PDB file of N, H, CA, C and O in Angstrom:
ATOM      1  N   MET A   1     125.273  90.149 103.691  1.00  0.00           N
ATOM      2  CA  MET A   1     125.088  89.772 102.309  1.00  0.00           C
ATOM      3  C   MET A   1     124.078  90.713 101.664  1.00  0.00           C
ATOM      4  O   MET A   1     122.990  90.908 102.205  1.00  0.00           O
ATOM      5  N   THR A   2     124.411  91.288 100.537  1.00  0.00           N
ATOM      6  H   THR A   2     125.295  91.129 100.098  1.00  0.00           H
ATOM      7  CA  THR A   2     123.543  92.205  99.834  1.00  0.00           C
ATOM      8  C   THR A   2     122.778  91.456  98.752  1.00  0.00           C
ATOM      9  O   THR A   2     123.366  90.741  97.941  1.00  0.00           O
ATOM     10  N   MET A   3     121.480  91.627  98.751  1.00  0.00           N
ATOM     11  H   MET A   3     121.003  92.208  99.410  1.00  0.00           H
ATOM     12  CA  MET A   3     120.637  91.002  97.758  1.00  0.00           C
ATOM     13  C   MET A   3     120.592  91.896  96.527  1.00  0.00           C
ATOM     14  O   MET A   3     120.445  93.113  96.643  1.00  0.00           O
ATOM     15  N   ARG A   4     120.718  91.293  95.350  1.00  0.00           N
ATOM     16  H   ARG A   4     120.837  90.305  95.255  1.00  0.00           H
ATOM     17  CA  ARG A   4     120.620  92.064  94.120  1.00  0.00           C
ATOM     18  C   ARG A   4     119.205  91.919  93.569  1.00  0.00           C
ATOM     19  O   ARG A   4     118.698  90.809  93.404  1.00  0.00           O
ATOM     20  N   LEU A   5     118.588  93.039  93.293  1.00  0.00           N
ATOM     21  H   LEU A   5     119.000  93.941  93.428  1.00  0.00           H
ATOM     22  CA  LEU A   5     117.235  93.042  92.754  1.00  0.00           C
ATOM     23  C   LEU A   5     117.165  93.965  91.552  1.00  0.00           C
ATOM     24  O   LEU A   5     117.843  94.992  91.505  1.00  0.00           O
ATOM     25  N   ASN A   6     116.345  93.597  90.587  1.00  0.00           N
ATOM     26  H   ASN A   6     115.794  92.763  90.625  1.00  0.00           H
ATOM     27  CA  ASN A   6     116.054  94.461  89.464  1.00  0.00           C
ATOM     28  C   ASN A   6     114.684  95.071  89.741  1.00  0.00           C
ATOM     29  O   ASN A   6     113.698  94.336  89.790  1.00  0.00           O
ATOM     30  N   PRO A   7     114.587  96.388  89.923  1.00  0.00           N
ATOM     31  CA  PRO A   7     113.309  96.989  90.297  1.00  0.00           C
ATOM     32  C   PRO A   7     112.201  96.720  89.282  1.00  0.00           C
ATOM     33  O   PRO A   7     111.031  96.660  89.660  1.00  0.00           O
ATOM     34  N   ARG A   8     112.535  96.561  88.029  1.00  0.00           N
ATOM     35  H   ARG A   8     113.485  96.610  87.722  1.00  0.00           H
ATOM     36  CA  ARG A   8     111.515  96.312  87.000  1.00  0.00           C
ATOM     37  C   ARG A   8     110.904  94.913  87.114  1.00  0.00           C
ATOM     38  O   ARG A   8     109.851  94.652  86.531  1.00  0.00           O
ATOM     39  N   LYS A   9     111.547  94.019  87.850  1.00  0.00           N
ATOM     40  H   LYS A   9     112.402  94.231  88.323  1.00  0.00           H
ATOM     41  CA  LYS A   9     111.040  92.662  88.002  1.00  0.00           C
ATOM     42  C   LYS A   9     110.362  92.438  89.357  1.00  0.00           C
ATOM     43  O   LYS A   9     110.041  91.302  89.707  1.00  0.00           O
ATOM     44  N   LEU A  10     110.147  93.501  90.112  1.00  0.00           N
ATOM     45  H   LEU A  10     110.408  94.423  89.828  1.00  0.00           H
ATOM     46  CA  LEU A  10     109.557  93.377  91.439  1.00  0.00           C
ATOM     47  C   LEU A  10     108.034  93.269  91.438  1.00  0.00           C
ATOM     48  O   LEU A  10     107.452  92.812  92.422  1.00  0.00           O
ATOM     49  N   LEU A  11     107.381  93.678  90.356  1.00  0.00           N
ATOM     50  H   LEU A  11     107.854  94.049  89.557  1.00  0.00           H
ATOM     51  CA  LEU A  11     105.923  93.685  90.324  1.00  0.00           C
ATOM     52  C   LEU A  11     105.369  92.300  90.638  1.00  0.00           C
ATOM     53  O   LEU A  11     105.779  91.310  90.032  1.00  0.00           O
ATOM     54  N   LEU A  12     104.439  92.233  91.585  1.00  0.00           N
ATOM     55  H   LEU A  12     104.106  93.038  92.077  1.00  0.00           H
ATOM     56  CA  LEU A  12     103.771  91.024  92.067  1.00  0.00           C
ATOM     57  C   LEU A  12     104.685  90.087  92.868  1.00  0.00           C
ATOM     58  O   LEU A  12     104.308  88.950  93.152  1.00  0.00           O
ATOM     59  N   SER A  13     105.878  90.558  93.229  1.00  0.00           N
ATOM     60  H   SER A  13     106.185  91.482  92.998  1.00  0.00           H
ATOM     61  CA  SER A  13     106.749  89.727  94.071  1.00  0.00           C
ATOM     62  C   SER A  13     106.227  89.747  95.504  1.00  0.00           C
ATOM     63  O   SER A  13     105.551  90.690  95.917  1.00  0.00           O
ATOM     64  N   LYS A  14     106.549  88.697  96.255  1.00  0.00           N
ATOM     65  H   LYS A  14     107.098  87.931  95.919  1.00  0.00           H
ATOM     66  CA  LYS A  14     106.049  88.514  97.627  1.00  0.00           C
ATOM     67  C   LYS A  14     107.167  88.772  98.624  1.00  0.00           C
ATOM     68  O   LYS A  14     108.325  88.423  98.390  1.00  0.00           O
ATOM     69  N   TRP A  15     106.792  89.400  99.757  1.00  0.00           N
ATOM     70  H   TRP A  15     105.852  89.683  99.947  1.00  0.00           H
ATOM     71  CA  TRP A  15     107.762  89.774 100.789  1.00  0.00           C
ATOM     72  C   TRP A  15     107.197  89.522 102.171  1.00  0.00           C
ATOM     73  O   TRP A  15     105.988  89.612 102.389  1.00  0.00           O
ATOM     74  N   THR A  16     108.092  89.203 103.111  1.00  0.00           N
ATOM     75  H   THR A  16     109.073  89.130 102.934  1.00  0.00           H
ATOM     76  CA  THR A  16     107.721  89.010 104.510  1.00  0.00           C
ATOM     77  C   THR A  16     108.445  90.055 105.347  1.00  0.00           C
ATOM     78  O   THR A  16     109.662  90.209 105.247  1.00  0.00           O
ATOM     79  N   ALA A  17     107.692  90.768 106.170  1.00  0.00           N
ATOM     80  H   ALA A  17     106.703  90.643 106.251  1.00  0.00           H
ATOM     81  CA  ALA A  17     108.289  91.733 107.094  1.00  0.00           C
ATOM     82  C   ALA A  17     108.967  90.962 108.217  1.00  0.00           C
ATOM     83  O   ALA A  17     108.363  90.061 108.799  1.00  0.00           O
ATOM     84  N   VAL A  18     110.199  91.298 108.525  1.00  0.00           N
ATOM     85  H   VAL A  18     110.690  92.029 108.051  1.00  0.00           H
ATOM     86  CA  VAL A  18     110.931  90.631 109.598  1.00  0.00           C
ATOM     87  C   VAL A  18     110.311  90.972 110.946  1.00  0.00           C
ATOM     88  O   VAL A  18     110.257  90.123 111.836  1.00  0.00           O
ATOM     89  N   GLN A  19     109.846  92.200 111.103  1.00  0.00           N
ATOM     90  H   GLN A  19     109.890  92.890 110.380  1.00  0.00           H
ATOM     91  CA  GLN A  19     109.192  92.624 112.344  1.00  0.00           C
ATOM     92  C   GLN A  19     107.782  93.134 112.003  1.00  0.00           C
ATOM     93  O   GLN A  19     107.581  94.335 111.826  1.00  0.00           O
ATOM     94  N   PRO A  20     106.813  92.219 111.913  1.00  0.00           N
ATOM     95  CA  PRO A  20     105.451  92.607 111.531  1.00  0.00           C
ATOM     96  C   PRO A  20     104.822  93.584 112.523  1.00  0.00           C
ATOM     97  O   PRO A  20     105.100  93.551 113.721  1.00  0.00           O
ATOM     98  N   ARG A  21     103.968  94.450 111.986  1.00  0.00           N
ATOM     99  H   ARG A  21     103.742  94.476 111.012  1.00  0.00           H
ATOM    100  CA  ARG A  21     103.206  95.386 112.805  1.00  0.00           C
ATOM    101  C   ARG A  21     101.741  95.288 112.431  1.00  0.00           C
ATOM    102  O   ARG A  21     101.408  95.178 111.251  1.00  0.00           O
ATOM    103  N   ASN A  22     100.865  95.328 113.418  1.00  0.00           N
ATOM    104  H   ASN A  22     101.136  95.418 114.376  1.00  0.00           H
ATOM    105  CA  ASN A  22      99.408  95.269 113.192  1.00  0.00           C
ATOM    106  C   ASN A  22      99.003  94.041 112.380  1.00  0.00           C
ATOM    107  O   ASN A  22      98.135  94.123 111.512  1.00  0.00           O
ATOM    108  N   LYS A  23      99.630  92.914 112.665  1.00  0.00           N
ATOM    109  H   LYS A  23     100.335  92.848 113.370  1.00  0.00           H
ATOM    110  CA  LYS A  23      99.373  91.642 111.981  1.00  0.00           C
ATOM    111  C   LYS A  23      99.723  91.688 110.493  1.00  0.00           C
ATOM    112  O   LYS A  23      99.361  90.780 109.745  1.00  0.00           O
ATOM    113  N   GLU A  24     100.421  92.731 110.062  1.00  0.00           N
ATOM    114  H   GLU A  24     100.715  93.469 110.669  1.00  0.00           H
ATOM    115  CA  GLU A  24     100.825  92.850 108.661  1.00  0.00           C
ATOM    116  C   GLU A  24     102.217  92.238 108.506  1.00  0.00           C
ATOM    117  O   GLU A  24     103.225  92.856 108.846  1.00  0.00           O
ATOM    118  N   LYS A  25     102.248  91.035 107.995  1.00  0.00           N
ATOM    119  H   LYS A  25     101.429  90.533 107.718  1.00  0.00           H
ATOM    120  CA  LYS A  25     103.500  90.302 107.853  1.00  0.00           C
ATOM    121  C   LYS A  25     103.831  90.030 106.387  1.00  0.00           C
ATOM    122  O   LYS A  25     104.982  90.168 105.973  1.00  0.00           O
ATOM    123  N   HIS A  26     102.825  89.643 105.603  1.00  0.00           N
ATOM    124  H   HIS A  26     101.890  89.531 105.939  1.00  0.00           H
ATOM    125  CA  HIS A  26     103.033  89.283 104.205  1.00  0.00           C
ATOM    126  C   HIS A  26     102.576  90.413 103.285  1.00  0.00           C
ATOM    127  O   HIS A  26     101.512  91.002 103.477  1.00  0.00           O
ATOM    128  N   PHE A  27     103.400  90.698 102.288  1.00  0.00           N
ATOM    129  H   PHE A  27     104.264  90.219 102.132  1.00  0.00           H
ATOM    130  CA  PHE A  27     103.137  91.813 101.375  1.00  0.00           C
ATOM    131  C   PHE A  27     103.369  91.394  99.933  1.00  0.00           C
ATOM    132  O   PHE A  27     104.119  90.459  99.649  1.00  0.00           O
ATOM    133  N   ILE A  28     102.709  92.107  99.029  1.00  0.00           N
ATOM    134  H   ILE A  28     102.100  92.867  99.259  1.00  0.00           H
ATOM    135  CA  ILE A  28     102.900  91.936  97.592  1.00  0.00           C
ATOM    136  C   ILE A  28     103.215  93.306  96.997  1.00  0.00           C
ATOM    137  O   ILE A  28     102.600  94.304  97.371  1.00  0.00           O
ATOM    138  N   VAL A  29     104.171  93.353  96.071  1.00  0.00           N
ATOM    139  H   VAL A  29     104.670  92.542  95.767  1.00  0.00           H
ATOM    140  CA  VAL A  29     104.440  94.588  95.329  1.00  0.00           C
ATOM    141  C   VAL A  29     103.340  94.714  94.278  1.00  0.00           C
ATOM    142  O   VAL A  29     103.272  93.914  93.345  1.00  0.00           O
ATOM    143  N   VAL A  30     102.480  95.721  94.432  1.00  0.00           N
ATOM    144  H   VAL A  30     102.535  96.370  95.190  1.00  0.00           H
ATOM    145  CA  VAL A  30     101.339  95.879  93.530  1.00  0.00           C
ATOM    146  C   VAL A  30     101.549  96.940  92.456  1.00  0.00           C
ATOM    147  O   VAL A  30     100.782  97.018  91.496  1.00  0.00           O
ATOM    148  N   ARG A  31     102.593  97.759  92.621  1.00  0.00           N
ATOM    149  H   ARG A  31     103.216  97.696  93.401  1.00  0.00           H
ATOM    150  CA  ARG A  31     102.820  98.811  91.630  1.00  0.00           C
ATOM    151  C   ARG A  31     104.261  99.283  91.688  1.00  0.00           C
ATOM    152  O   ARG A  31     104.850  99.405  92.762  1.00  0.00           O
ATOM    153  N   LEU A  32     104.816  99.546  90.516  1.00  0.00           N
ATOM    154  H   LEU A  32     104.337  99.447  89.644  1.00  0.00           H
ATOM    155  CA  LEU A  32     106.115 100.206  90.409  1.00  0.00           C
ATOM    156  C   LEU A  32     105.817 101.685  90.187  1.00  0.00           C
ATOM    157  O   LEU A  32     105.031 102.034  89.306  1.00  0.00           O
ATOM    158  N   ILE A  33     106.432 102.543  90.970  1.00  0.00           N
ATOM    159  H   ILE A  33     107.070 102.260  91.685  1.00  0.00           H
ATOM    160  CA  ILE A  33     106.198 103.985  90.839  1.00  0.00           C
ATOM    161  C   ILE A  33     107.153 104.507  89.770  1.00  0.00           C
ATOM    162  O   ILE A  33     108.359 104.622  89.990  1.00  0.00           O
ATOM    163  N   GLU A  34     106.587 104.818  88.616  1.00  0.00           N
ATOM    164  H   GLU A  34     105.607 104.725  88.438  1.00  0.00           H
ATOM    165  CA  GLU A  34     107.397 105.293  87.491  1.00  0.00           C
ATOM    166  C   GLU A  34     107.787 106.759  87.719  1.00  0.00           C
ATOM    167  O   GLU A  34     106.948 107.571  88.110  1.00  0.00           O
ATOM    168  N   PRO A  35     109.054 107.096  87.475  1.00  0.00           N
ATOM    169  CA  PRO A  35     109.472 108.500  87.614  1.00  0.00           C
ATOM    170  C   PRO A  35     108.851 109.353  86.500  1.00  0.00           C
ATOM    171  O   PRO A  35     108.486 108.832  85.446  1.00  0.00           O
ATOM    172  N   GLU A  36     108.737 110.649  86.735  1.00  0.00           N
ATOM    173  H   GLU A  36     109.034 111.072  87.591  1.00  0.00           H
ATOM    174  CA  GLU A  36     108.192 111.550  85.712  1.00  0.00           C
ATOM    175  C   GLU A  36     109.053 111.534  84.466  1.00  0.00           C
ATOM    176  O   GLU A  36     108.540 111.581  83.348  1.00  0.00           O
ATOM    177  N   ASP A  37     110.358 111.469  84.656  1.00  0.00           N
ATOM    178  H   ASP A  37     110.775 111.431  85.564  1.00  0.00           H
ATOM    179  CA  ASP A  37     111.299 111.409  83.539  1.00  0.00           C
ATOM    180  C   ASP A  37     111.587 109.940  83.234  1.00  0.00           C
ATOM    181  O   ASP A  37     112.213 109.263  84.050  1.00  0.00           O
ATOM    182  N   PRO A  38     111.146 109.428  82.081  1.00  0.00           N
ATOM    183  CA  PRO A  38     111.341 108.008  81.762  1.00  0.00           C
ATOM    184  C   PRO A  38     112.809 107.578  81.702  1.00  0.00           C
ATOM    185  O   PRO A  38     113.108 106.386  81.777  1.00  0.00           O
ATOM    186  N   ALA A  39     113.712 108.528  81.570  1.00  0.00           N
ATOM    187  H   ALA A  39     113.469 109.496  81.509  1.00  0.00           H
ATOM    188  CA  ALA A  39     115.143 108.200  81.534  1.00  0.00           C
ATOM    189  C   ALA A  39     115.677 107.883  82.935  1.00  0.00           C
ATOM    190  O   ALA A  39     116.760 107.314  83.078  1.00  0.00           O
ATOM    191  N   GLN A  40     114.919 108.251  83.952  1.00  0.00           N
ATOM    192  H   GLN A  40     114.039 108.712  83.836  1.00  0.00           H
ATOM    193  CA  GLN A  40     115.352 108.005  85.330  1.00  0.00           C
ATOM    194  C   GLN A  40     114.950 106.603  85.768  1.00  0.00           C
ATOM    195  O   GLN A  40     114.012 106.014  85.231  1.00  0.00           O
ATOM    196  N   ALA A  41     115.669 106.085  86.742  1.00  0.00           N
ATOM    197  H   ALA A  41     116.432 106.563  87.178  1.00  0.00           H
ATOM    198  CA  ALA A  41     115.400 104.741  87.266  1.00  0.00           C
ATOM    199  C   ALA A  41     114.218 104.760  88.227  1.00  0.00           C
ATOM    200  O   ALA A  41     113.913 105.787  88.834  1.00  0.00           O
ATOM    201  N   ILE A  42     113.561 103.616  88.356  1.00  0.00           N
ATOM    202  H   ILE A  42     113.809 102.782  87.863  1.00  0.00           H
ATOM    203  CA  ILE A  42     112.491 103.459  89.342  1.00  0.00           C
ATOM    204  C   ILE A  42     113.106 103.568  90.734  1.00  0.00           C
ATOM    205  O   ILE A  42     114.139 102.962  91.018  1.00  0.00           O
ATOM    206  N   ARG A  43     112.459 104.348  91.597  1.00  0.00           N
ATOM    207  H   ARG A  43     111.620 104.841  91.367  1.00  0.00           H
ATOM    208  CA  ARG A  43     112.967 104.523  92.961  1.00  0.00           C
ATOM    209  C   ARG A  43     112.043 103.946  94.011  1.00  0.00           C
ATOM    210  O   ARG A  43     112.486 103.591  95.103  1.00  0.00           O
ATOM    211  N   GLU A  44     110.758 103.849  93.691  1.00  0.00           N
ATOM    212  H   GLU A  44     110.398 104.138  92.804  1.00  0.00           H
ATOM    213  CA  GLU A  44     109.783 103.429  94.700  1.00  0.00           C
ATOM    214  C   GLU A  44     108.830 102.374  94.159  1.00  0.00           C
ATOM    215  O   GLU A  44     108.587 102.270  92.957  1.00  0.00           O
ATOM    216  N   VAL A  45     108.300 101.593  95.100  1.00  0.00           N
ATOM    217  H   VAL A  45     108.498 101.677  96.077  1.00  0.00           H
ATOM    218  CA  VAL A  45     107.275 100.597  94.787  1.00  0.00           C
ATOM    219  C   VAL A  45     106.150 100.733  95.805  1.00  0.00           C
ATOM    220  O   VAL A  45     106.343 101.277  96.893  1.00  0.00           O
ATOM    221  N   GLU A  46     104.981 100.235  95.441  1.00  0.00           N
ATOM    222  H   GLU A  46     104.825  99.794  94.557  1.00  0.00           H
ATOM    223  CA  GLU A  46     103.858 100.213  96.374  1.00  0.00           C
ATOM    224  C   GLU A  46     103.666  98.780  96.860  1.00  0.00           C
ATOM    225  O   GLU A  46     103.484  97.859  96.063  1.00  0.00           O
ATOM    226  N   LEU A  47     103.708  98.609  98.172  1.00  0.00           N
ATOM    227  H   LEU A  47     103.856  99.358  98.819  1.00  0.00           H
ATOM    228  CA  LEU A  47     103.487  97.304  98.802  1.00  0.00           C
ATOM    229  C   LEU A  47     102.082  97.266  99.368  1.00  0.00           C
ATOM    230  O   LEU A  47     101.595  98.260  99.906  1.00  0.00           O
ATOM    231  N   GLU A  48     101.422  96.104  99.247  1.00  0.00           N
ATOM    232  H   GLU A  48     101.818  95.296  98.810  1.00  0.00           H
ATOM    233  CA  GLU A  48     100.102  95.932  99.846  1.00  0.00           C
ATOM    234  C   GLU A  48     100.154  94.768 100.825  1.00  0.00           C
ATOM    235  O   GLU A  48     100.630  93.684 100.487  1.00  0.00           O
ATOM    236  N   ALA A  49      99.663  94.995 102.039  1.00  0.00           N
ATOM    237  H   ALA A  49      99.276  95.875 102.314  1.00  0.00           H
ATOM    238  CA  ALA A  49      99.605  93.948 103.051  1.00  0.00           C
ATOM    239  C   ALA A  49      98.503  92.961 102.685  1.00  0.00           C
ATOM    240  O   ALA A  49      97.386  93.372 102.371  1.00  0.00           O
ATOM    241  N   VAL A  50      98.798  91.679 102.721  1.00  0.00           N
ATOM    242  H   VAL A  50      99.706  91.345 102.977  1.00  0.00           H
ATOM    243  CA  VAL A  50      97.817  90.654 102.385  1.00  0.00           C
ATOM    244  C   VAL A  50      96.688  90.641 103.416  1.00  0.00           C
ATOM    245  O   VAL A  50      95.522  90.514 103.044  1.00  0.00           O
ATOM    246  N   TYR A  51      97.010  90.768 104.686  1.00  0.00           N
ATOM    247  H   TYR A  51      97.957  90.871 104.989  1.00  0.00           H
ATOM    248  CA  TYR A  51      96.039  90.677 105.779  1.00  0.00           C
ATOM    249  C   TYR A  51      95.018  91.817 105.754  1.00  0.00           C
ATOM    250  O   TYR A  51      93.814  91.587 105.867  1.00  0.00           O
ATOM    251  N   SER A  52      95.512  93.047 105.605  1.00  0.00           N
ATOM    252  H   SER A  52      96.490  93.234 105.513  1.00  0.00           H
ATOM    253  CA  SER A  52      94.643  94.220 105.759  1.00  0.00           C
ATOM    254  C   SER A  52      94.356  94.969 104.458  1.00  0.00           C
ATOM    255  O   SER A  52      93.475  95.828 104.417  1.00  0.00           O
ATOM    256  N   ARG A  53      95.080  94.652 103.418  1.00  0.00           N
ATOM    257  H   ARG A  53      95.795  93.954 103.451  1.00  0.00           H
ATOM    258  CA  ARG A  53      95.005  95.375 102.136  1.00  0.00           C
ATOM    259  C   ARG A  53      95.522  96.811 102.247  1.00  0.00           C
ATOM    260  O   ARG A  53      95.365  97.603 101.318  1.00  0.00           O
ATOM    261  N   HIS A  54      96.142  97.147 103.389  1.00  0.00           N
ATOM    262  H   HIS A  54      96.269  96.504 104.144  1.00  0.00           H
ATOM    263  CA  HIS A  54      96.750  98.467 103.569  1.00  0.00           C
ATOM    264  C   HIS A  54      97.961  98.551 102.644  1.00  0.00           C
ATOM    265  O   HIS A  54      98.737  97.601 102.544  1.00  0.00           O
ATOM    266  N   SER A  55      98.119  99.676 101.976  1.00  0.00           N
ATOM    267  H   SER A  55      97.488 100.447 102.058  1.00  0.00           H
ATOM    268  CA  SER A  55      99.270  99.809 101.087  1.00  0.00           C
ATOM    269  C   SER A  55     100.158 100.954 101.542  1.00  0.00           C
ATOM    270  O   SER A  55      99.727 101.885 102.222  1.00  0.00           O
ATOM    271  N   ARG A  56     101.409 100.844 101.140  1.00  0.00           N
ATOM    272  H   ARG A  56     101.760 100.088 100.587  1.00  0.00           H
ATOM    273  CA  ARG A  56     102.372 101.901 101.442  1.00  0.00           C
ATOM    274  C   ARG A  56     103.420 101.944 100.349  1.00  0.00           C
ATOM    275  O   ARG A  56     103.698 100.941  99.693  1.00  0.00           O
ATOM    276  N   ILE A  57     103.993 103.115 100.164  1.00  0.00           N
ATOM    277  H   ILE A  57     103.767 103.930 100.697  1.00  0.00           H
ATOM    278  CA  ILE A  57     105.025 103.307  99.161  1.00  0.00           C
ATOM    279  C   ILE A  57     106.367 103.379  99.873  1.00  0.00           C
ATOM    280  O   ILE A  57     106.540 104.122 100.839  1.00  0.00           O
ATOM    281  N   ILE A  58     107.314 102.589  99.372  1.00  0.00           N
ATOM    282  H   ILE A  58     107.173 101.985  98.588  1.00  0.00           H
ATOM    283  CA  ILE A  58     108.652 102.574  99.957  1.00  0.00           C
ATOM    284  C   ILE A  58     109.694 102.642  98.841  1.00  0.00           C
ATOM    285  O   ILE A  58     109.396 102.338  97.686  1.00  0.00           O
ATOM    286  N   ALA A  59     110.908 103.039  99.193  1.00  0.00           N
ATOM    287  H   ALA A  59     111.149 103.286 100.132  1.00  0.00           H
ATOM    288  CA  ALA A  59     112.025 102.959  98.255  1.00  0.00           C
ATOM    289  C   ALA A  59     112.303 101.475  98.015  1.00  0.00           C
ATOM    290  O   ALA A  59     112.444 100.716  98.974  1.00  0.00           O
ATOM    291  N   TRP A  60     112.385 101.054  96.767  1.00  0.00           N
ATOM    292  H   TRP A  60     112.271 101.671  95.988  1.00  0.00           H
ATOM    293  CA  TRP A  60     112.532  99.623  96.486  1.00  0.00           C
ATOM    294  C   TRP A  60     113.814  99.054  97.085  1.00  0.00           C
ATOM    295  O   TRP A  60     113.857  97.866  97.406  1.00  0.00           O
ATOM    296  N   GLN A  61     114.859  99.864  97.246  1.00  0.00           N
ATOM    297  H   GLN A  61     114.824 100.829  96.986  1.00  0.00           H
ATOM    298  CA  GLN A  61     116.119  99.382  97.818  1.00  0.00           C
ATOM    299  C   GLN A  61     115.946  98.907  99.258  1.00  0.00           C
ATOM    300  O   GLN A  61     116.749  98.111  99.744  1.00  0.00           O
ATOM    301  N   THR A  62     114.913  99.382  99.942  1.00  0.00           N
ATOM    302  H   THR A  62     114.260 100.028  99.548  1.00  0.00           H
ATOM    303  CA  THR A  62     114.627  98.949 101.309  1.00  0.00           C
ATOM    304  C   THR A  62     114.422  97.440 101.364  1.00  0.00           C
ATOM    305  O   THR A  62     114.732  96.806 102.373  1.00  0.00           O
ATOM    306  N   LEU A  63     113.901  96.862 100.281  1.00  0.00           N
ATOM    307  H   LEU A  63     113.649  97.377  99.461  1.00  0.00           H
ATOM    308  CA  LEU A  63     113.645  95.417 100.244  1.00  0.00           C
ATOM    309  C   LEU A  63     114.926  94.588 100.289  1.00  0.00           C
ATOM    310  O   LEU A  63     114.878  93.389 100.564  1.00  0.00           O
ATOM    311  N   THR A  64     116.062  95.211 100.022  1.00  0.00           N
ATOM    312  H   THR A  64     116.102  96.185  99.798  1.00  0.00           H
ATOM    313  CA  THR A  64     117.342  94.484 100.078  1.00  0.00           C
ATOM    314  C   THR A  64     117.900  94.413 101.495  1.00  0.00           C
ATOM    315  O   THR A  64     118.902  93.737 101.726  1.00  0.00           O
ATOM    316  N   ASP A  65     117.270  95.098 102.443  1.00  0.00           N
ATOM    317  H   ASP A  65     116.456  95.648 102.255  1.00  0.00           H
ATOM    318  CA  ASP A  65     117.724  95.105 103.840  1.00  0.00           C
ATOM    319  C   ASP A  65     117.168  93.875 104.563  1.00  0.00           C
ATOM    320  O   ASP A  65     115.982  93.826 104.890  1.00  0.00           O
ATOM    321  N   ALA A  66     118.014  92.899 104.807  1.00  0.00           N
ATOM    322  H   ALA A  66     118.977  92.938 104.541  1.00  0.00           H
ATOM    323  CA  ALA A  66     117.606  91.627 105.423  1.00  0.00           C
ATOM    324  C   ALA A  66     117.131  91.794 106.868  1.00  0.00           C
ATOM    325  O   ALA A  66     116.514  90.879 107.413  1.00  0.00           O
ATOM    326  N   THR A  67     117.402  92.932 107.497  1.00  0.00           N
ATOM    327  H   THR A  67     117.904  93.675 107.054  1.00  0.00           H
ATOM    328  CA  THR A  67     116.897  93.159 108.849  1.00  0.00           C
ATOM    329  C   THR A  67     115.432  93.613 108.819  1.00  0.00           C
ATOM    330  O   THR A  67     114.763  93.633 109.852  1.00  0.00           O
ATOM    331  N   LEU A  68     114.937  93.978 107.625  1.00  0.00           N
ATOM    332  H   LEU A  68     115.480  93.962 106.786  1.00  0.00           H
ATOM    333  CA  LEU A  68     113.564  94.451 107.481  1.00  0.00           C
ATOM    334  C   LEU A  68     112.684  93.511 106.665  1.00  0.00           C
ATOM    335  O   LEU A  68     111.511  93.324 106.988  1.00  0.00           O
ATOM    336  N   TRP A  69     113.243  92.917 105.605  1.00  0.00           N
ATOM    337  H   TRP A  69     114.196  93.069 105.342  1.00  0.00           H
ATOM    338  CA  TRP A  69     112.456  92.150 104.651  1.00  0.00           C
ATOM    339  C   TRP A  69     113.126  90.846 104.262  1.00  0.00           C
ATOM    340  O   TRP A  69     114.352  90.742 104.207  1.00  0.00           O
ATOM    341  N   ARG A  70     112.274  89.837 103.990  1.00  0.00           N
ATOM    342  H   ARG A  70     111.279  89.921 104.035  1.00  0.00           H
ATOM    343  CA  ARG A  70     112.726  88.561 103.415  1.00  0.00           C
ATOM    344  C   ARG A  70     111.903  88.303 102.174  1.00  0.00           C
ATOM    345  O   ARG A  70     110.682  88.458 102.188  1.00  0.00           O
ATOM    346  N   GLN A  71     112.566  87.910 101.099  1.00  0.00           N
ATOM    347  H   GLN A  71     113.558  87.784 101.087  1.00  0.00           H
ATOM    348  CA  GLN A  71     111.840  87.658  99.855  1.00  0.00           C
ATOM    349  C   GLN A  71     111.019  86.377  99.988  1.00  0.00           C
ATOM    350  O   GLN A  71     111.505  85.380 100.522  1.00  0.00           O
ATOM    351  N   GLY A  72     109.786  86.402  99.508  1.00  0.00           N
ATOM    352  H   GLY A  72     109.391  87.212  99.074  1.00  0.00           H
ATOM    353  CA  GLY A  72     108.881  85.281  99.622  1.00  0.00           C
ATOM    354  C   GLY A  72     108.078  85.384 100.903  1.00  0.00           C
ATOM    355  O   GLY A  72     108.257  86.316 101.688  1.00  0.00           O
ATOM    356  N   TRP A  73     107.181  84.407 101.113  1.00  0.00           N
ATOM    357  H   TRP A  73     107.036  83.650 100.476  1.00  0.00           H
ATOM    358  CA  TRP A  73     106.376  84.385 102.334  1.00  0.00           C
ATOM    359  C   TRP A  73     106.897  83.315 103.243  1.00  0.00           C
ATOM    360  O   TRP A  73     106.955  82.143 102.869  1.00  0.00           O
ATOM    361  N   HIS A  74     107.283  83.714 104.455  1.00  0.00           N
ATOM    362  H   HIS A  74     107.235  84.666 104.758  1.00  0.00           H
ATOM    363  CA  HIS A  74     107.871  82.792 105.433  1.00  0.00           C
ATOM    364  C   HIS A  74     106.991  82.707 106.667  1.00  0.00           C
ATOM    365  O   HIS A  74     107.315  81.981 107.607  1.00  0.00           O
TER     366      HIS A  74
END
């Protein structure tokens, strides 16, 4: 099943890593990475781990992969 997401509505959304690493299980989207050309679509978001505050930038489409991410905190 493919999840449909609007990248512009991802800001502050909550996510759970299916396979947590370094106790990092729960994440929040803290930033949408705007492309240099405003006519282009958003491709990346910045996720921040709740536990460690470590952040990373990923392609937002990765969040639709149910083997990696679940929407909300579980």
